[in-house]
C-alpha positions as CSV (number, residue, x, y, z in Angstrom):
1,X,168.7,-111.4,95.2
2,X,171.5,-114.0,95.2
3,X,174.6,-113.9,93.1
4,X,176.5,-117.0,92.0
5,X,179.7,-115.0,91.4
6,X,182.6,-114.4,93.7
7,X,182.9,-111.0,95.4
8,X,186.4,-109.7,95.5
9,X,187.3,-107.1,98.1
10,X,190.2,-104.9,97.3
11,X,192.6,-103.2,99.9
12,X,190.9,-99.8,99.4
13,X,187.4,-101.3,100.1
14,X,186.3,-101.4,96.5
15,X,184.4,-104.6,95.6
16,X,183.9,-106.3,92.2
17,X,182.1,-109.5,91.3
18,X,183.2,-112.2,88.9
19,X,179.6,-112.4,87.5
20,X,179.2,-109.8,84.7
21,X,175.5,-109.6,85.4
22,X,175.9,-108.8,89.1
23,X,174.3,-105.5,90.0
24,X,174.5,-105.6,93.8
25,X,178.0,-105.7,95.3
26,X,176.7,-106.3,98.9
27,X,178.6,-109.2,100.5
28,X,175.5,-110.8,102.0
29,X,174.2,-111.6,98.5
30,X,177.3,-113.6,97.5
31,X,178.1,-117.2,98.4
32,X,181.9,-116.5,98.3
33,X,183.6,-113.3,99.4
34,X,187.4,-113.2,99.1
35,X,190.2,-110.7,99.7
36,X,192.0,-109.7,96.5
37,X,195.3,-110.9,97.9
38,X,194.1,-114.5,97.4
39,X,193.4,-114.1,93.7
40,X,195.7,-116.3,91.5
41,X,198.3,-114.1,89.9
42,X,197.9,-111.4,92.5
43,X,196.0,-108.1,92.2
44,X,197.2,-104.7,90.9
45,X,196.2,-103.0,94.1
46,X,198.4,-105.3,96.2
47,X,201.4,-104.5,93.9
48,X,200.7,-100.8,94.4
49,X,200.6,-101.2,98.2
50,X,203.9,-103.1,98.1
51,X,205.5,-100.3,96.1
52,X,204.2,-97.7,98.6
53,X,205.6,-99.6,101.5
54,X,209.0,-99.9,99.9
55,X,209.2,-96.2,98.9
């Protein structure tokens, strides 16, 4: 199985794919795997991490 979507890996290890039909979130099946911190506009989990560091 090969997915044409981008796999996004969040700080807590949770993964999600930009392809709505993707059923296997294993990195090896994706052409592009990125860290959520590189997503345009940021990611909610990075904001939560920043708040936790400041608190």
